[in-house]
C-alpha positions as protocol buffer text, in pm:
chain_id: "A"
residue {
  index: 1
  type: GLU
  ca { x: 687 y: -3026 z: -625 }
}
residue {
  index: 2
  type: VAL
  ca { x: 481 y: -3051 z: -944 }
}
residue {
  index: 3
  type: LYS
  ca { x: 274 y: -3362 z: -1013 }
}
residue {
  index: 4
  type: ASN
  ca { x: 84 y: -3427 z: -1335 }
}
residue {
  index: 5
  type: ASN
  ca { x: -223 y: -3640 z: -1270 }
}
residue {
  index: 6
  type: SER
  ca { x: -278 y: -3851 z: -1581 }
}
residue {
  index: 7
  type: ASP
  ca { x: -608 y: -3991 z: -1452 }
}
residue {
  index: 8
  type: ASP
  ca { x: -796 y: -3662 z: -1458 }
}
residue {
  index: 9
  type: GLY
  ca { x: -560 y: -3435 z: -1653 }
}
residue {
  index: 10
  type: THR
  ca { x: -492 y: -3202 z: -1358 }
}
residue {
  index: 11
  type: THR
  ca { x: -164 y: -3076 z: -1213 }
}
residue {
  index: 12
  type: SER
  ca { x: -87 y: -3064 z: -841 }
}
residue {
  index: 13
  type: LEU
  ca { x: 156 y: -2815 z: -681 }
}
residue {
  index: 14
  type: ILE
  ca { x: 292 y: -2936 z: -348 }
}
residue {
  index: 15
  type: PHE
  ca { x: 467 y: -2689 z: -115 }
}
residue {
  index: 16
  type: LYS
  ca { x: 675 y: -2818 z: 176 }
}
residue {
  index: 17
  type: GLY
  ca { x: 790 y: -2588 z: 454 }
}
residue {
  index: 18
  type: LYS
  ca { x: 917 y: -2589 z: 810 }
}
residue {
  index: 19
  type: SER
  ca { x: 642 y: -2373 z: 961 }
}
residue {
  index: 20
  type: LYS
  ca { x: 265 y: -2356 z: 931 }
}
residue {
  index: 21
  type: ILE
  ca { x: 157 y: -2131 z: 647 }
}
residue {
  index: 22
  type: SER
  ca { x: -160 y: -2021 z: 473 }
}
residue {
  index: 23
  type: TYR
  ca { x: -193 y: -1981 z: 100 }
}
residue {
  index: 24
  type: MET
  ca { x: -411 y: -1793 z: -143 }
}
residue {
  index: 25
  type: VAL
  ca { x: -484 y: -1886 z: -502 }
}
residue {
  index: 26
  type: TYR
  ca { x: -606 y: -1584 z: -698 }
}
residue {
  index: 27
  type: THR
  ca { x: -676 y: -1549 z: -1070 }
}
residue {
  index: 28
  type: ARG
  ca { x: -604 y: -1193 z: -1172 }
}
residue {
  index: 29
  type: ALA
  ca { x: -793 y: -993 z: -1433 }
}
residue {
  index: 30
  type: SER
  ca { x: -499 y: -1047 z: -1669 }
}
residue {
  index: 31
  type: GLY
  ca { x: -567 y: -1423 z: -1660 }
}
residue {
  index: 32
  type: VAL
  ca { x: -257 y: -1502 z: -1455 }
}
residue {
  index: 33
  type: THR
  ca { x: -315 y: -1719 z: -1148 }
}
residue {
  index: 34
  type: ALA
  ca { x: -99 y: -1619 z: -853 }
}
residue {
  index: 35
  type: ILE
  ca { x: -29 y: -1842 z: -554 }
}
residue {
  index: 36
  type: THR
  ca { x: 79 y: -1647 z: -246 }
}
residue {
  index: 37
  type: LEU
  ca { x: 224 y: -1834 z: 51 }
}
residue {
  index: 38
  type: ILE
  ca { x: 160 y: -1647 z: 374 }
}
residue {
  index: 39
  type: LYS
  ca { x: 282 y: -1687 z: 729 }
}
residue {
  index: 40
  type: PRO
  ca { x: 30 y: -1495 z: 943 }
}
residue {
  index: 41
  type: ALA
  ca { x: 191 y: -1249 z: 1183 }
}
residue {
  index: 42
  type: ALA
  ca { x: 171 y: -1287 z: 1557 }
}
residue {
  index: 43
  type: ASP
  ca { x: -11 y: -1008 z: 1741 }
}
residue {
  index: 44
  type: SER
  ca { x: 314 y: -899 z: 1902 }
}
residue {
  index: 45
  type: GLU
  ca { x: 475 y: -838 z: 1561 }
}
residue {
  index: 46
  type: LYS
  ca { x: 241 y: -550 z: 1471 }
}
residue {
  index: 47
  type: LEU
  ca { x: 298 y: -613 z: 1101 }
}
residue {
  index: 48
  type: VAL
  ca { x: 254 y: -324 z: 857 }
}
residue {
  index: 49
  type: VAL
  ca { x: 152 y: -388 z: 496 }
}
residue {
  index: 50
  type: ILE
  ca { x: 298 y: -143 z: 244 }
}
residue {
  index: 51
  type: ASP
  ca { x: 105 y: -127 z: -81 }
}
residue {
  index: 52
  type: ALA
  ca { x: 274 y: 44 z: -377 }
}
residue {
  index: 53
  type: GLY
  ca { x: -29 y: 139 z: -582 }
}
residue {
  index: 54
  type: HIS
  ca { x: -77 y: 19 z: -942 }
}
residue {
  index: 55
  type: GLY
  ca { x: 204 y: -171 z: -1118 }
}
residue {
  index: 56
  type: GLY
  ca { x: 258 y: -366 z: -1439 }
}
residue {
  index: 57
  type: THR
  ca { x: 11 y: -264 z: -1708 }
}
residue {
  index: 58
  type: ALA
  ca { x: -174 y: -45 z: -1453 }
}
residue {
  index: 59
  type: ILE
  ca { x: 48 y: 262 z: -1467 }
}
residue {
  index: 60
  type: GLY
  ca { x: -185 y: 493 z: -1274 }
}
residue {
  index: 61
  type: THR
  ca { x: -164 y: 862 z: -1353 }
}
residue {
  index: 62
  type: ALA
  ca { x: 125 y: 984 z: -1566 }
}
residue {
  index: 63
  type: TYR
  ca { x: 292 y: 1288 z: -1716 }
}
residue {
  index: 64
  type: GLY
  ca { x: 510 y: 1211 z: -2017 }
}
residue {
  index: 65
  type: LYS
  ca { x: 746 y: 930 z: -1917 }
}
residue {
  index: 66
  type: LEU
  ca { x: 693 y: 997 z: -1546 }
}
residue {
  index: 67
  type: THR
  ca { x: 449 y: 734 z: -1415 }
}
residue {
  index: 68
  type: GLU
  ca { x: 266 y: 695 z: -1088 }
}
residue {
  index: 69
  type: LYS
  ca { x: 342 y: 324 z: -1059 }
}
residue {
  index: 70
  type: GLU
  ca { x: 719 y: 392 z: -1055 }
}
residue {
  index: 71
  type: LEU
  ca { x: 692 y: 678 z: -804 }
}
residue {
  index: 72
  type: ASN
  ca { x: 470 y: 468 z: -579 }
}
residue {
  index: 73
  type: LEU
  ca { x: 720 y: 183 z: -578 }
}
residue {
  index: 74
  type: ASP
  ca { x: 1016 y: 411 z: -515 }
}
residue {
  index: 75
  type: ILE
  ca { x: 857 y: 573 z: -210 }
}
residue {
  index: 76
  type: SER
  ca { x: 730 y: 237 z: -85 }
}
residue {
  index: 77
  type: LYS
  ca { x: 1078 y: 83 z: -98 }
}
residue {
  index: 78
  type: ARG
  ca { x: 1219 y: 381 z: 90 }
}
residue {
  index: 79
  type: LEU
  ca { x: 946 y: 349 z: 353 }
}
residue {
  index: 80
  type: ASN
  ca { x: 1007 y: -23 z: 387 }
}
residue {
  index: 81
  type: ALA
  ca { x: 1378 y: 34 z: 450 }
}
residue {
  index: 82
  type: LEU
  ca { x: 1310 y: 302 z: 712 }
}
residue {
  index: 83
  type: LEU
  ca { x: 1058 y: 86 z: 900 }
}
residue {
  index: 84
  type: LYS
  ca { x: 1294 y: -213 z: 898 }
}
residue {
  index: 85
  type: GLU
  ca { x: 1569 y: 6 z: 1044 }
}
residue {
  index: 86
  type: LYS
  ca { x: 1336 y: 69 z: 1336 }
}
residue {
  index: 87
  type: GLY
  ca { x: 1268 y: -303 z: 1380 }
}
residue {
  index: 88
  type: ILE
  ca { x: 909 y: -278 z: 1253 }
}
residue {
  index: 89
  type: ALA
  ca { x: 781 y: -588 z: 1070 }
}
residue {
  index: 90
  type: THR
  ca { x: 665 y: -513 z: 713 }
}
residue {
  index: 91
  type: TYR
  ca { x: 523 y: -684 z: 407 }
}
residue {
  index: 92
  type: MET
  ca { x: 532 y: -524 z: 61 }
}
residue {
  index: 93
  type: ILE
  ca { x: 241 y: -612 z: -166 }
}
residue {
  index: 94
  type: ARG
  ca { x: 471 y: -564 z: -463 }
}
residue {
  index: 95
  type: SER
  ca { x: 845 y: -501 z: -473 }
}
residue {
  index: 96
  type: ASP
  ca { x: 874 y: -486 z: -852 }
}
residue {
  index: 97
  type: ASP
  ca { x: 675 y: -372 z: -1155 }
}
residue {
  index: 98
  type: SER
  ca { x: 406 y: -639 z: -1134 }
}
residue {
  index: 99
  type: ASN
  ca { x: 27 y: -645 z: -1162 }
}
residue {
  index: 100
  type: VAL
  ca { x: -161 y: -721 z: -841 }
}
residue {
  index: 101
  type: ASP
  ca { x: -541 y: -697 z: -832 }
}
residue {
  index: 102
  type: ASN
  ca { x: -701 y: -478 z: -566 }
}
residue {
  index: 103
  type: TYR
  ca { x: -902 y: -755 z: -400 }
}
residue {
  index: 104
  type: GLU
  ca { x: -584 y: -962 z: -389 }
}
residue {
  index: 105
  type: ARG
  ca { x: -402 y: -681 z: -206 }
}
residue {
  index: 106
  type: ALA
  ca { x: -673 y: -666 z: 61 }
}
residue {
  index: 107
  type: TYR
  ca { x: -700 y: -1043 z: 100 }
}
residue {
  index: 108
  type: ILE
  ca { x: -323 y: -1078 z: 147 }
}
residue {
  index: 109
  type: ALA
  ca { x: -323 y: -810 z: 419 }
}
residue {
  index: 110
  type: ASN
  ca { x: -612 y: -985 z: 596 }
}
residue {
  index: 111
  type: MET
  ca { x: -447 y: -1327 z: 581 }
}
residue {
  index: 112
  type: LEU
  ca { x: -127 y: -1177 z: 719 }
}
residue {
  index: 113
  type: LYS
  ca { x: -325 y: -1042 z: 1016 }
}
residue {
  index: 114
  type: ALA
  ca { x: -155 y: -706 z: 965 }
}
residue {
  index: 115
  type: LYS
  ca { x: -211 y: -421 z: 1210 }
}
residue {
  index: 116
  type: LEU
  ca { x: -196 y: -142 z: 949 }
}
residue {
  index: 117
  type: PHE
  ca { x: -239 y: -117 z: 572 }
}
residue {
  index: 118
  type: LEU
  ca { x: -83 y: 179 z: 394 }
}
residue {
  index: 119
  type: SER
  ca { x: -126 y: 227 z: 20 }
}
residue {
  index: 120
  type: ILE
  ca { x: 95 y: 483 z: -152 }
}
residue {
  index: 121
  type: HIS
  ca { x: -28 y: 678 z: -454 }
}
residue {
  index: 122
  type: ILE
  ca { x: 30 y: 991 z: -660 }
}
residue {
  index: 123
  type: ASN
  ca { x: -263 y: 1209 z: -761 }
}
residue {
  index: 124
  type: GLY
  ca { x: -365 y: 1350 z: -1096 }
}
residue {
  index: 125
  type: VAL
  ca { x: -652 y: 1574 z: -1214 }
}
residue {
  index: 126
  type: ASN
  ca { x: -743 y: 1779 z: -1520 }
}
residue {
  index: 127
  type: ASN
  ca { x: -697 y: 2109 z: -1335 }
}
residue {
  index: 128
  type: LYS
  ca { x: -320 y: 2165 z: -1341 }
}
residue {
  index: 129
  type: ASN
  ca { x: -344 y: 2434 z: -1073 }
}
residue {
  index: 130
  type: ILE
  ca { x: -437 y: 2183 z: -800 }
}
residue {
  index: 131
  type: ASP
  ca { x: -147 y: 2071 z: -585 }
}
residue {
  index: 132
  type: GLY
  ca { x: -91 y: 1927 z: -240 }
}
residue {
  index: 133
  type: THR
  ca { x: -156 y: 1608 z: -50 }
}
residue {
  index: 134
  type: MET
  ca { x: -468 y: 1422 z: 59 }
}
residue {
  index: 135
  type: THR
  ca { x: -538 y: 1098 z: 245 }
}
residue {
  index: 136
  type: LEU
  ca { x: -824 y: 857 z: 181 }
}
residue {
  index: 137
  type: TYR
  ca { x: -1006 y: 627 z: 423 }
}
residue {
  index: 138
  type: CYS
  ca { x: -1316 y: 410 z: 448 }
}
residue {
  index: 139
  type: PRO
  ca { x: -1568 y: 501 z: 722 }
}
residue {
  index: 140
  type: SER
  ca { x: -1592 y: 240 z: 998 }
}
residue {
  index: 141
  type: GLU
  ca { x: -1834 y: 174 z: 1280 }
}
residue {
  index: 142
  type: LYS
  ca { x: -1569 y: -20 z: 1473 }
}
residue {
  index: 143
  type: SER
  ca { x: -1457 y: 115 z: 1808 }
}
residue {
  index: 144
  type: GLY
  ca { x: -1096 y: 199 z: 1879 }
}
residue {
  index: 145
  type: PHE
  ca { x: -833 y: 315 z: 1630 }
}
residue {
  index: 146
  type: THR
  ca { x: -977 y: 332 z: 1276 }
}
residue {
  index: 147
  type: GLY
  ca { x: -866 y: 400 z: 923 }
}
residue {
  index: 148
  type: LYS
  ca { x: -984 y: 757 z: 959 }
}
residue {
  index: 149
  type: ASP
  ca { x: -764 y: 800 z: 1268 }
}
residue {
  index: 150
  type: PHE
  ca { x: -468 y: 656 z: 1075 }
}
residue {
  index: 151
  type: SER
  ca { x: -539 y: 885 z: 780 }
}
residue {
  index: 152
  type: ASP
  ca { x: -563 y: 1189 z: 1006 }
}
residue {
  index: 153
  type: ILE
  ca { x: -214 y: 1120 z: 1143 }
}
residue {
  index: 154
  type: ILE
  ca { x: -73 y: 1080 z: 792 }
}
residue {
  index: 155
  type: GLN
  ca { x: -240 y: 1392 z: 656 }
}
residue {
  index: 156
  type: LYS
  ca { x: -127 y: 1619 z: 939 }
}
residue {
  index: 157
  type: ASN
  ca { x: 229 y: 1492 z: 924 }
}
residue {
  index: 158
  type: MET
  ca { x: 254 y: 1514 z: 544 }
}
residue {
  index: 159
  type: VAL
  ca { x: 120 y: 1869 z: 530 }
}
residue {
  index: 160
  type: SER
  ca { x: 357 y: 1979 z: 805 }
}
residue {
  index: 161
  type: ALA
  ca { x: 674 y: 1799 z: 695 }
}
residue {
  index: 162
  type: LEU
  ca { x: 641 y: 1851 z: 320 }
}
residue {
  index: 163
  type: LYS
  ca { x: 490 y: 2199 z: 348 }
}
residue {
  index: 164
  type: ALA
  ca { x: 217 y: 2080 z: 115 }
}
residue {
  index: 165
  type: THR
  ca { x: -123 y: 2229 z: 41 }
}
residue {
  index: 166
  type: ASP
  ca { x: -372 y: 2053 z: 267 }
}
residue {
  index: 167
  type: ARG
  ca { x: -632 y: 1879 z: 50 }
}
residue {
  index: 168
  type: GLY
  ca { x: -777 y: 1709 z: 356 }
}
residue {
  index: 169
  type: LEU
  ca { x: -919 y: 1367 z: 430 }
}
residue {
  index: 170
  type: ARG
  ca { x: -1153 y: 1201 z: 181 }
}
residue {
  index: 171
  type: SER
  ca { x: -1406 y: 930 z: 264 }
}
residue {
  index: 172
  type: ARG
  ca { x: -1383 y: 662 z: -6 }
}
residue {
  index: 173
  type: PRO
  ca { x: -1590 y: 354 z: 84 }
}
residue {
  index: 174
  type: ASP
  ca { x: -1589 y: 263 z: -286 }
}
residue {
  index: 175
  type: LEU
  ca { x: -1218 y: 177 z: -292 }
}
residue {
  index: 176
  type: ILE
  ca { x: -1154 y: -195 z: -253 }
}
residue {
  index: 177
  type: VAL
  ca { x: -824 y: -178 z: -64 }
}
residue {
  index: 178
  type: LEU
  ca { x: -985 y: 46 z: 198 }
}
residue {
  index: 179
  type: ARG
  ca { x: -1324 y: -126 z: 218 }
}
residue {
  index: 180
  type: GLU
  ca { x: -1209 y: -489 z: 221 }
}
residue {
  index: 181
  type: THR
  ca { x: -913 y: -465 z: 460 }
}
residue {
  index: 182
  type: GLN
  ca { x: -986 y: -569 z: 818 }
}
residue {
  index: 183
  type: MET
  ca { x: -729 y: -340 z: 982 }
}
residue {
  index: 184
  type: PRO
  ca { x: -696 y: 41 z: 985 }
}
residue {
  index: 185
  type: ALA
  ca { x: -615 y: 132 z: 625 }
}
residue {
  index: 186
  type: ALA
  ca { x: -524 y: 452 z: 444 }
}
residue {
  index: 187
  type: ILE
  ca { x: -425 y: 570 z: 98 }
}
residue {
  index: 188
  type: ALA
  ca { x: -166 y: 847 z: 101 }
}
residue {
  index: 189
  type: GLU
  ca { x: -193 y: 1063 z: -213 }
}
residue {
  index: 190
  type: ILE
  ca { x: 150 y: 1224 z: -187 }
}
residue {
  index: 191
  type: ALA
  ca { x: 127 y: 1497 z: -451 }
}
residue {
  index: 192
  type: PHE
  ca { x: -22 y: 1584 z: -791 }
}
residue {
  index: 193
  type: ILE
  ca { x: 178 y: 1470 z: -1091 }
}
residue {
  index: 194
  type: THR
  ca { x: -38 y: 1703 z: -1304 }
}
residue {
  index: 195
  type: ASN
  ca { x: 81 y: 2013 z: -1116 }
}
residue {
  index: 196
  type: SER
  ca { x: 417 y: 2152 z: -1234 }
}
residue {
  index: 197
  type: SER
  ca { x: 540 y: 2242 z: -884 }
}
residue {
  index: 198
  type: ASP
  ca { x: 443 y: 1908 z: -732 }
}
residue {
  index: 199
  type: ARG
  ca { x: 582 y: 1724 z: -1035 }
}
residue {
  index: 200
  type: ALA
  ca { x: 920 y: 1895 z: -994 }
}
residue {
  index: 201
  type: LYS
  ca { x: 926 y: 1786 z: -629 }
}
residue {
  index: 202
  type: LEU
  ca { x: 833 y: 1427 z: -711 }
}
residue {
  index: 203
  type: GLN
  ca { x: 1130 y: 1402 z: -947 }
}
residue {
  index: 204
  type: LYS
  ca { x: 1370 y: 1488 z: -663 }
}
residue {
  index: 205
  type: GLU
  ca { x: 1508 y: 1200 z: -459 }
}
residue {
  index: 206
  type: THR
  ca { x: 1522 y: 1421 z: -151 }
}
residue {
  index: 207
  type: PHE
  ca { x: 1148 y: 1486 z: -168 }
}
residue {
  index: 208
  type: ARG
  ca { x: 1063 y: 1118 z: -213 }
}
residue {
  index: 209
  type: GLN
  ca { x: 1286 y: 1033 z: 82 }
}
residue {
  index: 210
  type: SER
  ca { x: 1119 y: 1301 z: 293 }
}
residue {
  index: 211
  type: ALA
  ca { x: 778 y: 1161 z: 201 }
}
residue {
  index: 212
  type: ALA
  ca { x: 892 y: 812 z: 302 }
}
residue {
  index: 213
  type: GLN
  ca { x: 1032 y: 942 z: 631 }
}
residue {
  index: 214
  type: THR
  ca { x: 709 y: 1123 z: 710 }
}
residue {
  index: 215
  type: LEU
  ca { x: 507 y: 810 z: 637 }
}
residue {
  index: 216
  type: CYS
  ca { x: 745 y: 612 z: 859 }
}
residue {
  index: 217
  type: ASP
  ca { x: 689 y: 858 z: 1144 }
}
residue {
  index: 218
  type: SER
  ca { x: 312 y: 833 z: 1086 }
}
residue {
  index: 219
  type: VAL
  ca { x: 318 y: 452 z: 1097 }
}
residue {
  index: 220
  type: GLU
  ca { x: 519 y: 459 z: 1420 }
}
residue {
  index: 221
  type: GLN
  ca { x: 269 y: 698 z: 1573 }
}
residue {
  index: 222
  type: ALA
  ca { x: -25 y: 485 z: 1459 }
}
residue {
  index: 223
  type: LEU
  ca { x: 128 y: 158 z: 1582 }
}
residue {
  index: 224
  type: SER
  ca { x: 145 y: 304 z: 1933 }
}
residue {
  index: 225
  type: LYS
  ca { x: -233 y: 336 z: 1923 }
}
residue {
  index: 226
  type: VAL
  ca { x: -340 y: 1 z: 1776 }
}
residue {
  index: 227
  type: LYS
  ca { x: -396 y: -309 z: 1985 }
}
């Protein structure tokens, strides 16, 4: 319900629902203010947040008309479908070509009380000879299962299943979605769009489905270790 308040010139948005929800009001760098309504997950749900990197005007890395944001979303949707088939609760940060700020992504995951946060990306560098997969994490002093543990599972599975060059784990405490999330978080850099061999693979639906399946297996493995 929208109410215009003539006394002070403000507008009120009133949301009515059947269950208790939280909400977040966030003004993005583009100037758009987004209101996200969130129903926090119960511990027993073991909710997984899937973050398709970039989106909207943030295309990420690109090669010609092939863009990272589109590849990220495609693999994320495939992963979401696979996890749902297994009865695993999920939340997609974006399911279309929209802008979402990085702090907003982390805050949503935290408000959801998610158990895992997985961000999907495609790599790109000036050296066209570099190929393979890498996984990024933020160092943590917390005990128990950490983002590095999650990343290690992803990296080993991706290298094995996709027969990819192992570019290893990378510590990236500077990345907002890894640093600000309160649950084990990882960024899977699937392949290099700047490498001709990797680029050819990324354009194949079978490869993107294999990547999604491997990430699904990794999430399942990680969920068995988180409390």
